N, C-alpha and C positions, 0 to 999 in steps of 0.2 A: 381558689375560689373567688377571691376579691376581684381578678381582673376578667373572669368569666361575667359575674355581676355588673361590672363596669361596660363591658362590652355589648352586654344585653340592654342596659339602660340607655347606651349610646345610639343602638340599634332603633330601639323605641323611638327615642328622641327624633332620628332622622326622618322615621316613618312617619311621625305626626306632623314634620315640617312638610313633608312632600305632599300631604293630603290637603292642603291648601290650596284653594283656588288659585287662579291666577288674577292679580288685580286688575279691574278695568278702570280707565282713565276715561274722561271725556271726549268724545271724538268732535272733530270739526269744531276745535275749541276757540273761540274768538276772544284773543286778549284784549283788544281794545273795549269790549263789551266790559270785560273783567274790572277796569280802570274805575277806581273809587274807593269808597271807605266800606270797610267790612267787621261788623262787629262779632265779637266770639262770644256766642250762647254757651258753648261747652266744648271742652277738651277732653281727652286721655291725659291723665298725669304726665308731667314732665318735670324736670329738673330746672329748667331756664323760666319757667311761669310758676314756679313755687311760691305761694301766698297771694297769687293775683285775686282778685276778685271781680275785675271788670278788665277786658282788653279789645283793643281794635287794630287793625292794620289796613293802611293807606296804600295803596296801589297807584301810581303815576306812571302812564304809557305815554311815553313821549314818541316824538317823530323819529329820532334816532337814538342809539345807543341802548343799554339794557333798562329794563322797568325799575323805577325808583320805589323803594319800600319804606313805610313809617311805620314801625309797630309802637303802641302806647299801650300803658298799662296801669293799675291802681293796686296796691298792695293793701292787705288787710290793716295795716298800720297807717294807710293813709299817704304813704310815700308814691309818688309818680315814676313810672319808669317810662323810657324811650330808646328804642334803638332804631339806626337805620341801615338800609342794604340795599341791594340789586338783585334783579332776577333775570334770568334769561330764559326762554323757551328752548327744550331739548327733545320735544316730541309732542305728539298730541295730547294735550291736556297734561303736560308734563313740564315743571319749570324748577330750574336750579338757582338755589339762593344762595346768599354770601352777606354776611351783616358785618358793618364797619369796622367797630373797635378791635385791636389787638387784644386777645389771641382769637376771638370770633371769627376775624377775616381770612384765617388760616384753613377753615373748613367750608365746604360746600355741602349743600342741605338739597335733599329731594324735597320736592313740593308737587304733590300730584293732585290735582282735580278730579275725584272721584264722581262726583254728582254736581250738577248746576241745573236750576229751574230754567225753563225756557225763556224767561225775563231777564237773567242773569241776576237775581236778588237775593237768592238763597244758594249755599254752595256747601259741600262738604269736602274737605281735603286731608289727605293723609300722605303717608310714606310708603314705600315698596315693602318695607321690614314689619310693616303693622303697628310699629311703637308707638307714634303720633297720629293724632286725630283732631280736626278741627272742625266745629259746626258754626258755619258764617252766614250772617246776614247783613245785608245793607239796610234793613230796618232794625233798630235798635229796640223796637217794641216787639219783635219776634220772640218765640218761647220755643222751647225744644220739641214739645211736643207737635210744633208745625211740620217736623221731620220726621214722624213716625214711618212713612212707608218708604222714604230713601234710606234710613237707618237699618231697616230690615235687609234691604239690598248689601248695606256696607257690612252688616253682622254677618251675612252668607260669603263675604270676602275673607272672612277671617279677622275682622276687627273685634275688640272687646268692647262692644257698645253699652255693656251693662257696668263699666267702668268709668264711662263719662263723667265728669265733674261739670257741673251747671254753674257759670257765674252767675252770681246773687245781684250784681249790678252792670249797667252798661255807662260806657263814657259817652259824653255829649258828643254829639255829630258837629264836625268840622265845617265852617260855612266855605272855607277857603283854603283849602289844603295847598301847601307851598313845596311839592315834592320835586318838580321838574327842576327847580333851582338849587345848585350845590350851595350848602353851608358853608 
């Protein structure tokens, strides 16, 4: 009897997974226009951003080599965080990222641009497993309600937008990021 209940549960789980629509990424994505500083307005909960109250990511698109990434954050206790990495395009609107310190550098991560406005000022980024989602803006003054329409599209693709954690603070914009120079 336990085996039968287990099999029925497993079939139900598989049928739920199959019912999700395929994830659509931004077509004709222009990586050069993505260059710059992106303030995280909100995100789905994740272990590596636990206790962050502010975060931003800076992308440095150089002439050669991978895209340089600098992620900065502020924890609720006032501690600043920082991690660097690289990204490379692997498809339209799809990047593969790797962060520098061991053991993080052992793993590649999917970074899919799901939506971006025509001015490349606001973006929604996620992963194909729908586990991670970030709402980003180049303007630290933007708020989550500025994304109402695109978030409906993202929800229709199976992301749990009702679980988004809004960041209560923003990090100051950087007037001169130094991403293209290795430290």
